[in-house]
C-alpha positions as CSV (number, residue, x, y, z in Angstrom):
1,X,-27.0,-33.8,17.4
2,X,-26.8,-30.0,17.8
3,X,-27.6,-27.6,15.0
4,X,-24.3,-26.1,13.7
5,X,-26.0,-23.0,12.2
6,X,-26.2,-21.0,15.4
7,X,-22.5,-21.6,16.1
8,X,-21.6,-20.6,12.5
9,X,-23.7,-17.4,12.9
10,X,-22.0,-16.5,16.2
11,X,-18.6,-17.1,14.7
12,X,-19.5,-14.8,11.7
13,X,-20.8,-12.1,14.0
14,X,-17.6,-12.3,16.1
15,X,-15.5,-12.0,12.9
16,X,-17.5,-8.9,11.9
17,X,-16.9,-7.3,15.3
18,X,-13.1,-8.2,15.2
19,X,-12.7,-6.5,11.8
20,X,-14.6,-3.3,12.6
21,X,-12.8,0.0,11.9
22,X,-15.1,2.9,13.1
23,X,-12.9,5.7,11.8
24,X,-13.2,4.8,8.2
25,X,-15.1,8.0,7.2
26,X,-11.9,10.0,7.7
27,X,-10.5,8.1,4.7
28,X,-13.6,6.5,3.0
29,X,-11.9,3.7,1.0
30,X,-13.0,0.1,0.4
31,X,-13.6,-2.0,2.5
32,X,-14.8,0.9,4.6
33,X,-15.6,-0.1,8.2
34,X,-14.8,-3.8,7.8
35,X,-11.1,-4.5,7.6
36,X,-10.0,-8.2,7.4
37,X,-6.3,-8.8,8.3
38,X,-4.0,-11.4,6.8
39,X,-1.1,-12.3,9.0
40,X,2.1,-13.9,7.6
41,X,5.6,-14.6,8.9
42,X,7.9,-13.3,6.2
43,X,11.3,-14.1,7.7
44,X,11.2,-16.7,10.5
45,X,11.5,-15.2,13.9
46,X,12.3,-11.7,12.6
47,X,9.7,-10.2,10.3
48,X,5.9,-10.4,10.1
49,X,3.3,-8.9,7.7
50,X,-0.1,-7.7,8.7
51,X,-2.1,-7.0,5.5
52,X,-5.4,-5.3,4.9
53,X,-7.1,-4.2,1.6
54,X,-7.6,-0.6,0.5
55,X,-9.1,0.9,-2.6
56,X,-11.9,2.6,-4.5
57,X,-14.8,0.9,-6.4
58,X,-13.3,-2.6,-5.7
59,X,-9.9,-1.5,-7.0
60,X,-8.3,-2.9,-3.9
61,X,-4.7,-3.7,-3.3
62,X,-2.9,-5.0,-0.1
63,X,-1.5,-2.5,2.3
64,X,1.0,-3.7,4.9
65,X,2.0,-3.1,8.5
66,X,5.4,-4.7,9.0
67,X,6.5,-6.0,12.4
68,X,10.2,-6.7,13.1
69,X,12.0,-8.2,16.1
70,X,14.2,-5.7,18.0
71,X,16.2,-6.1,21.2
72,X,13.6,-6.6,24.0
73,X,10.5,-6.6,21.8
74,X,8.9,-5.5,18.6
75,X,8.9,-2.5,16.2
76,X,5.8,-1.7,14.1
77,X,6.4,0.1,10.7
78,X,3.7,1.7,8.5
79,X,0.6,1.7,10.8
80,X,-2.7,0.2,9.8
81,X,-6.2,0.4,11.4
82,X,-6.0,-1.4,14.8
83,X,-9.0,-3.6,14.5
84,X,-9.5,-6.2,17.2
85,X,-8.3,-8.9,14.8
86,X,-5.1,-7.0,14.0
87,X,-4.4,-6.2,17.7
88,X,-5.0,-9.9,18.6
89,X,-2.3,-10.9,16.1
90,X,0.1,-8.4,17.6
91,X,-0.7,-9.6,21.2
92,X,0.2,-13.1,20.1
93,X,3.6,-11.9,18.8
94,X,4.1,-9.9,22.0
95,X,3.5,-13.1,24.1
96,X,6.4,-14.8,22.3
97,X,8.8,-11.9,21.4
98,X,8.2,-9.2,24.0
99,X,6.2,-5.9,24.0
100,X,5.8,-3.4,21.2
101,X,8.5,-0.9,21.9
102,X,8.2,1.5,19.0
103,X,5.7,2.5,16.3
104,X,7.1,4.2,13.2
105,X,5.4,6.3,10.5
106,X,8.3,6.6,8.0
107,X,6.5,8.7,5.4
108,X,5.5,12.4,5.4
109,X,2.6,12.1,3.0
110,X,1.0,8.6,3.5
111,X,-2.5,9.4,4.8
112,X,-3.4,5.7,4.8
113,X,-0.7,5.1,7.4
114,X,-1.0,8.5,9.2
115,X,-4.6,8.3,10.2
116,X,-4.3,4.9,12.0
117,X,-1.2,6.0,13.9
118,X,-3.0,7.6,16.8
119,X,-5.5,4.7,17.4
120,X,-2.6,2.2,17.1
121,X,-0.5,4.1,19.5
122,X,-3.3,4.1,22.1
123,X,-3.4,0.3,21.9
124,X,0.3,0.3,23.0
125,X,0.6,3.1,25.5
126,X,4.2,2.3,26.5
127,X,5.6,2.3,22.9
128,X,7.6,5.2,21.5
129,X,6.1,6.8,18.4
130,X,8.4,8.0,15.6
131,X,7.3,10.0,12.6
132,X,9.0,11.2,9.4
133,X,9.9,14.9,9.4
134,X,7.7,17.4,7.6
135,X,4.3,15.9,8.4
136,X,1.5,17.7,6.6
137,X,-2.2,17.5,5.8
138,X,-4.3,19.1,3.0
139,X,-6.3,21.3,2.6
140,X,-5.8,22.4,6.3
141,X,-2.5,21.8,8.1
142,X,-3.4,20.0,11.3
143,X,-1.0,19.0,14.1
144,X,-0.6,15.3,14.6
145,X,-2.1,15.6,18.1
146,X,-5.4,16.5,16.4
147,X,-5.2,13.1,14.8
148,X,-4.8,11.4,18.1
149,X,-1.1,11.0,18.0
150,X,0.3,11.3,21.6
151,X,2.6,14.3,21.6
152,X,4.3,13.3,24.9
153,X,5.9,10.2,23.4
154,X,6.3,11.2,19.8
155,X,9.7,11.8,18.2
156,X,10.8,12.9,14.8
157,X,13.1,10.6,12.8
158,X,16.6,11.9,12.2
159,X,15.9,15.1,14.1
160,X,15.5,13.4,17.5
161,X,17.6,10.3,16.6
162,X,16.3,7.0,15.3
163,X,14.8,3.9,17.0
164,X,16.9,0.9,17.6
165,X,20.1,2.2,16.0
166,X,22.1,-0.8,17.3
167,X,20.4,-3.0,14.6
168,X,18.6,-0.6,12.3
169,X,20.0,1.7,9.7
170,X,17.7,4.5,8.4
171,X,18.0,5.8,4.9
172,X,16.0,8.8,3.6
173,X,14.5,9.2,0.1
174,X,13.9,13.0,-0.3
175,X,12.7,15.4,0.9
176,X,11.0,16.6,-2.2
177,X,8.8,19.7,-2.6
178,X,5.3,18.7,-3.7
179,X,3.9,22.2,-3.5
180,X,1.3,21.5,-0.8
181,X,3.8,19.6,1.3
182,X,6.8,17.4,1.1
183,X,7.4,13.8,-0.1
184,X,9.9,12.0,2.1
185,X,10.3,8.4,3.0
186,X,12.7,7.0,5.5
187,X,13.5,3.3,4.9
188,X,14.8,1.0,7.6
189,X,17.5,-1.7,7.0
190,X,16.8,-4.3,9.7
191,X,20.2,-5.9,9.9
192,X,19.4,-9.2,11.7
193,X,17.1,-10.1,8.8
194,X,18.7,-8.1,6.0
195,X,15.3,-6.7,5.2
196,X,14.8,-3.1,4.0
197,X,11.4,-1.8,5.2
198,X,9.9,0.8,2.8
199,X,6.6,2.4,2.2
200,X,6.0,3.5,-1.4
201,X,9.5,3.9,-2.9
202,X,9.4,0.5,-4.7
203,X,6.8,-2.2,-5.2
204,X,7.0,-5.8,-6.3
205,X,4.0,-7.3,-8.2
206,X,3.4,-11.0,-8.8
207,X,0.8,-12.3,-11.3
208,X,-0.7,-14.5,-8.6
209,X,-3.4,-12.7,-6.5
210,X,-2.3,-12.0,-2.9
211,X,-3.5,-14.4,-0.3
212,X,-5.6,-11.8,1.5
213,X,-8.2,-12.1,-1.4
214,X,-8.9,-15.7,-0.2
215,X,-10.9,-14.1,2.7
216,X,-13.1,-12.4,0.1
217,X,-12.4,-12.5,-3.6
218,X,-15.2,-10.1,-4.5
219,X,-12.9,-7.3,-5.9
220,X,-11.2,-9.8,-8.2
221,X,-14.4,-11.3,-9.4
222,X,-16.1,-8.0,-9.9
223,X,-13.3,-6.8,-12.2
224,X,-12.9,-10.1,-14.0
225,X,-16.1,-9.5,-15.9
226,X,-16.6,-7.8,-19.2
227,X,-20.1,-6.5,-18.6
228,X,-22.2,-5.5,-15.6
229,X,-24.9,-8.2,-16.3
230,X,-22.4,-11.0,-15.9
231,X,-22.4,-12.8,-12.5
232,X,-19.5,-12.8,-10.1
233,X,-18.3,-16.3,-10.9
234,X,-15.3,-17.6,-8.9
235,X,-12.5,-19.6,-10.5
236,X,-8.7,-19.4,-10.5
237,X,-8.7,-17.9,-14.0
238,X,-11.3,-15.3,-13.0
239,X,-9.2,-14.3,-10.0
240,X,-6.0,-13.9,-12.0
241,X,-7.9,-11.9,-14.7
242,X,-9.4,-9.6,-12.0
243,X,-6.1,-9.2,-10.3
244,X,-4.4,-8.2,-13.6
245,X,-7.0,-5.5,-14.1
246,X,-6.7,-4.2,-10.5
247,X,-3.0,-3.9,-11.1
248,X,-3.6,-1.8,-14.2
249,X,-6.1,0.4,-12.4
250,X,-3.8,0.9,-9.3
251,X,-0.8,1.6,-11.5
252,X,-2.2,4.0,-14.1
253,X,-5.6,5.1,-12.7
254,X,-7.0,5.0,-16.2
255,X,-5.1,2.7,-18.5
256,X,-5.2,3.5,-22.2
257,X,-6.8,0.1,-23.0
258,X,-9.8,1.0,-20.9
259,X,-13.0,2.5,-22.4
260,X,-15.7,4.1,-20.3
261,X,-19.0,3.1,-21.9
262,X,-21.7,5.8,-22.4
263,X,-24.5,6.0,-19.8
264,X,-27.1,4.3,-22.0
265,X,-24.9,1.3,-22.6
266,X,-24.0,1.2,-18.9
267,X,-27.6,1.1,-17.8
268,X,-28.6,-1.4,-20.4
269,X,-26.6,-4.1,-18.5
270,X,-27.5,-2.9,-15.0
271,X,-30.1,-4.0,-12.4
272,X,-30.4,-7.5,-13.8
273,X,-31.8,-10.3,-11.6
274,X,-29.2,-11.8,-9.3
275,X,-27.1,-8.6,-9.4
276,X,-29.5,-6.2,-7.5
277,X,-27.2,-5.9,-4.4
278,X,-24.5,-3.6,-3.1
279,X,-22.0,-6.4,-3.5
280,X,-22.6,-6.4,-7.2
281,X,-23.0,-2.7,-7.4
282,X,-26.4,-3.4,-8.9
283,X,-24.8,-4.4,-12.1
284,X,-23.2,-1.0,-12.7
285,X,-19.8,-1.7,-14.3
286,X,-18.5,1.4,-16.1
287,X,-15.5,-0.4,-17.7
288,X,-14.9,-1.8,-21.2
289,X,-11.5,-3.5,-21.6
290,X,-10.0,-3.2,-25.1
291,X,-7.5,-5.5,-26.8
292,X,-4.0,-5.2,-25.3
293,X,-4.8,-5.0,-21.6
294,X,-3.4,-8.5,-20.9
295,X,0.0,-7.5,-22.4
296,X,0.0,-4.2,-20.5
297,X,-0.7,-6.0,-17.2
298,X,1.9,-8.7,-17.9
299,X,4.5,-5.9,-18.3
300,X,3.9,-4.9,-14.7
301,X,3.9,-8.4,-13.1
302,X,6.3,-11.3,-12.7
303,X,5.4,-15.0,-13.0
304,X,8.4,-16.7,-11.3
305,X,9.1,-13.8,-9.0
306,X,7.4,-10.4,-8.3
307,X,8.6,-7.7,-10.6
308,X,10.4,-4.9,-8.6
309,X,9.7,-1.4,-10.0
310,X,8.9,2.2,-9.2
311,X,5.1,2.3,-9.1
312,X,3.9,4.3,-12.2
313,X,1.7,6.6,-10.0
314,X,4.8,7.5,-7.9
315,X,7.0,7.9,-11.0
316,X,4.6,10.1,-12.9
317,X,2.9,12.1,-10.1
318,X,5.5,12.4,-7.4
319,X,8.9,11.9,-9.1
320,X,8.4,13.1,-12.7
321,X,11.1,15.8,-12.3
322,X,13.0,14.1,-9.5
323,X,14.5,10.9,-10.9
324,X,17.8,12.0,-9.3
325,X,16.2,11.4,-5.9
326,X,15.4,7.8,-6.5
327,X,18.9,7.3,-8.0
328,X,20.6,8.8,-5.0
329,X,18.6,6.6,-2.7
330,X,19.4,3.4,-4.7
331,X,23.1,4.4,-4.7
332,X,23.0,4.4,-0.9
333,X,21.6,0.9,-1.0
334,X,24.4,-0.3,-3.2
335,X,26.9,0.0,-0.3
336,X,24.8,-2.2,2.0
337,X,26.3,-5.6,1.7
338,X,23.9,-7.0,4.3
339,X,20.8,-6.1,2.2
340,X,19.0,-9.3,1.3
341,X,15.2,-8.5,1.2
342,X,12.8,-5.7,0.3
343,X,9.5,-5.3,2.2
344,X,7.3,-2.6,0.7
345,X,4.0,-1.5,2.3
346,X,2.1,-2.6,-0.8
347,X,1.8,-5.7,-3.0
348,X,4.2,-8.7,-2.6
349,X,6.7,-9.3,0.2
350,X,9.4,-10.4,0.9
351,X,11.2,-9.6,-2.3
352,X,14.8,-10.8,-3.0
353,X,16.8,-7.6,-3.1
354,X,20.6,-7.2,-2.7
355,X,23.0,-4.4,-3.2
356,X,23.8,-5.8,-6.7
357,X,20.1,-5.7,-7.5
358,X,19.8,-2.1,-6.3
359,X,22.6,-1.2,-8.6
360,X,21.0,-3.0,-11.5
361,X,17.7,-1.3,-10.9
362,X,19.3,2.1,-10.8
363,X,21.0,1.5,-14.2
364,X,17.7,0.2,-15.6
365,X,15.9,3.3,-14.4
366,X,18.5,5.6,-16.0
367,X,18.1,3.8,-19.3
368,X,14.3,3.9,-19.4
369,X,12.1,6.7,-20.7
370,X,11.4,8.3,-17.3
371,X,7.8,9.6,-16.6
372,X,6.5,9.4,-20.2
373,X,3.4,11.1,-21.5
374,X,1.9,8.6,-23.9
375,X,0.1,5.3,-23.8
376,X,-0.9,4.1,-20.3
377,X,0.8,7.2,-18.9
378,X,-1.5,9.7,-20.6
379,X,-4.0,10.1,-17.8
380,X,-1.3,10.5,-15.1
381,X,0.6,12.9,-17.3
382,X,-2.5,15.0,-17.8
383,X,-3.0,15.3,-14.1
384,X,0.7,16.3,-13.5
385,X,0.7,18.8,-16.4
386,X,-2.5,20.5,-15.1
387,X,-1.2,20.7,-11.6
388,X,2.0,22.2,-13.0
389,X,0.1,24.8,-15.0
390,X,-2.0,25.8,-12.0
391,X,1.2,26.2,-9.9
392,X,0.2,23.5,-7.4
393,X,3.4,21.6,-8.0
394,X,6.9,23.0,-8.6
395,X,9.1,22.6,-11.7
396,X,12.1,21.7,-9.4
397,X,10.9,19.6,-6.4
398,X,14.4,18.8,-5.1
399,X,14.6,20.4,-1.6
400,X,17.9,21.7,-0.4
401,X,17.3,21.1,3.3
């Protein structure tokens, strides 16, 4: 009987090679140079999701490349790092549905999608590349060609037309003036599936951790603890607790129910036996969750279905003085009788979303206290107010062009 260990080692090494992303230093976010990809068919024969993780200090949430069926082949929306694993999944779809015909970057400011665009385009040299108008970079304005985007086959959405107009309707949110650049997002209504493909405009968050964490639940288990000297113990309850805290982090950056312990307290629980590894961050856990965090997390998530909302970071840092923009965009969706699904670039998908639901959401947003300053919003509000005082962001971001 042969020893299975060498075969398992070879398979593990192959997996590491297939998930390698060498350009991670350009945007040094977790999981850095090792990007596992979760592939899922969202709408049979029409829409597929390729998910990876992205975050800071294990505060990782899913980020999505969406693939849709178009006449003669496939369209890719919201690029992700083209690891060998991700490209292999796309090749499998090509074998069944035809070649990748177009690659779309539908946002002006999404660096996490902009940086992989050039490498992804090189994997599919016959595909047209479409980008949102007003592309920008900070602190130095760089042309897309410097990021490896092929100028000879790159077109600008709306300015040069749109891809696949026979089955896709393109709807713009913005542009808005962010001071250093613009915010604009052009969503795509894929009529055969009734799915609206978006980037950041809306999210839907479910209380169940996304399936991609089954590949490696470390971020969930790390944040499920209460102190740095506690082991990373796996259980369904630990995963849900860790996920709820990740949602709070990603939504508010620093929720009001989070206390940062002093250095002495932090070091007292660090470097314990069993935790002296990079995976456990050597027991350094600079978070102390106070009473109320569970209720705060529950307000952001749905149990039966994912809760559709404007992400708090977007509301308070990008749209605090531009609620009108999201209202106008939602009004445009209210006339789309063929709208059935919402597929954001983050969190859960697909989300049930009709013209009637778009109308209900618009009315809900009009009734709520938009971009508040207190509670969980205090930290975000402080960032926005400081940027406003320094003149980095405008009082009136609504652009007239």
